[in-house]
C-alpha positions as CSV (number, residue, x, y, z in Angstrom):
1,M,48.5,-58.7,22.8
2,A,46.1,-58.6,19.4
3,A,43.8,-56.4,21.3
4,D,46.2,-53.4,21.9
5,K,47.8,-53.9,18.3
6,R,44.2,-53.3,16.5
7,G,43.0,-50.5,19.0
8,N,46.5,-48.9,18.2
9,N,45.8,-49.3,14.3
10,T,42.3,-47.7,14.5
11,V,43.3,-44.5,16.2
12,R,46.5,-43.8,13.9
13,D,43.5,-44.8,10.7
14,L,41.5,-42.1,12.6
15,L,44.5,-39.6,12.7
16,L,45.4,-40.3,9.0
17,S,42.2,-39.7,7.8
18,L,41.4,-36.2,9.6
19,V,45.2,-35.6,8.1
20,V,43.8,-36.2,4.6
21,L,40.3,-34.9,5.2
22,G,42.3,-32.0,6.4
23,F,43.7,-31.5,3.5
24,V,40.5,-31.6,1.2
25,V,39.9,-28.8,3.0
26,G,42.6,-26.7,2.9
27,V,42.5,-27.3,-0.8
28,I,38.8,-26.3,-1.4
29,Y,39.6,-23.2,0.7
30,L,42.2,-22.0,-1.6
31,F,40.2,-22.4,-4.7
32,I,37.0,-20.8,-3.7
33,P,37.0,-16.9,-3.6
34,H,36.6,-15.5,-0.2
35,D,37.5,-11.6,-0.5
36,S,35.9,-9.9,2.4
37,H,36.2,-6.7,1.3
38,A,34.4,-7.4,-2.0
39,D,31.2,-5.7,-2.4
40,P,28.2,-8.7,-1.7
41,V,25.9,-6.9,-3.9
42,K,28.1,-6.0,-7.1
43,G,26.0,-7.2,-10.3
44,V,23.3,-8.5,-8.4
45,A,20.7,-5.7,-8.8
46,V,17.5,-6.9,-9.0
47,S,14.6,-5.1,-11.4
48,Y,11.5,-4.3,-9.2
49,S,8.8,-2.6,-11.9
50,V,7.2,-5.7,-12.7
51,E,6.3,-6.7,-8.7
52,L,5.7,-2.9,-8.1
53,G,2.9,-2.9,-10.7
54,Q,2.1,-6.4,-9.9
55,A,1.6,-5.1,-6.1
56,R,-0.1,-1.2,-7.0
57,R,-3.2,-3.3,-9.3
58,D,-3.7,-5.6,-6.4
59,A,-3.0,-4.3,-2.5
60,P,-5.8,-3.1,-1.3
61,Y,-4.0,-0.2,-0.2
62,P,-2.0,2.7,-1.7
63,V,1.2,0.8,-2.5
64,A,5.2,2.8,-2.1
65,G,7.6,3.0,-4.5
66,P,10.2,5.1,-4.7
67,E,10.7,7.8,-7.8
68,G,14.1,10.1,-8.4
69,L,16.5,7.5,-6.5
70,G,20.1,8.0,-8.2
71,A,21.3,4.9,-9.6
72,D,23.8,4.2,-7.3
73,W,20.5,2.9,-4.8
74,R,20.3,-0.8,-6.0
75,S,17.5,-2.9,-5.1
76,T,18.6,-6.0,-4.1
77,S,15.3,-7.9,-3.0
78,V,11.6,-7.2,-3.6
79,S,8.5,-9.5,-2.4
80,Y,4.8,-9.2,-2.5
81,N,2.6,-11.5,-0.7
82,G,-1.7,-11.1,-1.5
83,A,-2.5,-14.6,-0.5
84,D,-4.2,-13.2,2.9
85,R,-5.9,-10.4,2.2
86,K,-6.2,-9.0,5.6
87,N,-2.4,-9.3,5.6
88,V,-1.2,-7.9,2.3
89,T,2.9,-7.4,2.5
90,W,5.1,-5.2,0.2
91,H,8.9,-5.3,0.6
92,L,11.5,-3.7,-1.6
93,G,15.4,-3.4,-0.3
94,F,18.0,-1.6,-1.4
95,V,21.9,-1.2,-0.9
96,D,22.4,3.0,-0.5
97,P,25.1,4.9,-1.8
98,Q,27.4,3.8,1.1
99,S,26.6,0.1,1.1
100,Q,24.1,0.0,3.8
101,Y,20.6,-1.7,3.5
102,V,17.7,0.0,3.6
103,A,14.1,-1.1,2.8
104,I,10.4,-0.2,2.4
105,E,8.2,-2.6,4.2
106,Q,4.6,-2.2,3.9
107,S,1.1,-4.2,5.7
108,N,-2.5,-3.7,5.9
109,G,-2.1,-6.2,9.2
110,A,-1.9,-5.1,12.7
111,A,0.3,-2.5,12.8
112,D,2.7,-3.3,16.2
113,A,3.2,-7.1,15.5
114,F,4.4,-6.3,11.5
115,I,6.4,-2.9,12.9
116,A,8.2,-5.6,15.7
117,S,8.6,-8.5,13.0
118,V,10.4,-6.1,10.0
119,T,12.5,-4.0,12.4
120,L,13.5,-6.8,14.7
121,N,11.7,-5.5,17.7
122,S,12.8,-1.7,17.3
123,H,10.5,0.6,19.9
124,R,9.4,3.9,19.4
125,D,11.6,6.4,20.0
126,G,9.9,8.4,22.4
127,T,8.3,11.3,20.7
128,G,10.5,11.4,17.5
129,T,8.7,12.8,14.3
130,V,10.9,13.2,11.0
131,A,9.7,14.9,8.0
132,A,10.1,13.2,4.8
133,G,8.1,13.7,1.1
134,G,5.2,15.7,2.9
135,Q,4.6,13.2,5.6
136,T,5.4,12.8,9.4
137,W,7.3,9.9,10.2
138,E,7.7,8.3,13.6
139,R,11.5,7.1,14.3
140,W,12.3,3.9,15.7
141,T,15.4,2.6,17.3
142,G,16.7,0.0,19.8
143,G,16.3,-3.3,17.5
144,R,18.9,-4.4,14.4
145,Y,17.3,-1.6,12.5
146,T,16.6,2.3,13.1
147,A,13.3,3.0,11.0
148,L,10.6,5.3,10.1
149,V,6.9,4.5,11.1
150,R,3.9,6.0,9.4
151,K,0.5,4.7,10.8
152,D,-2.5,5.3,8.5
153,P,-6.1,3.7,8.7
154,K,-5.5,1.2,5.3
155,V,-1.6,0.5,5.8
156,T,1.3,0.7,7.6
157,T,5.1,2.1,5.8
158,V,8.1,1.5,7.5
159,V,11.6,2.6,5.9
160,L,14.1,0.6,8.0
161,G,17.5,-0.3,7.6
162,T,21.4,-0.1,9.0
163,A,21.9,3.1,6.8
164,P,21.8,6.5,8.8
165,D,18.7,8.8,9.2
166,A,19.6,10.8,6.5
167,Q,19.1,8.1,4.0
168,L,16.1,6.8,5.7
169,K,14.7,10.0,5.1
170,Q,16.1,10.3,1.6
171,L,14.0,6.8,0.7
172,A,11.0,8.1,2.6
173,A,10.8,11.3,0.7
174,A,11.3,9.3,-2.6
175,L,8.3,7.4,-1.9
176,R,4.8,7.4,-4.3
177,E,1.8,6.0,-3.6
178,R,-0.3,4.3,-6.2
179,G,-3.0,2.1,-6.3
180,G,-5.0,0.4,-3.7
181,Q,-8.8,-1.5,-4.4
């Protein structure tokens, strides 16, 4: 009989522990802000001028940066990696005026692998091309992002995102390439 009573106490203790844990989780949930309609990037815009300047001085190719975008384009991420001189990468991400993600990606590494990596496996959209900023861009779709791609001998430039084609084209048209060694 002692074994049965002990087994019942163990189950009862387990259930009481779960009730206490559920209460603690509920209190935490009530006091942590969780507004799903709030702007996740509000106040988090990052400056990219220092990184852009560094990339333009160091990269072995002309680095693309936007000029003339409105204040409603908020930069959210920036990175430059020049450690491997055969695969130098530049990234600059934005949230556009419609709160969609748009980014510039550049690399002098293997073009096809780079494009697949940054677009999350998009593929060329037939023979579709887009003119923007005096350049002809290939249109890529099918992955997570829609992209405009330009392959040059020294660098592959990709403008990608969840934004509509018009926003991708606007960012591509605003790009100015400078620097390069």
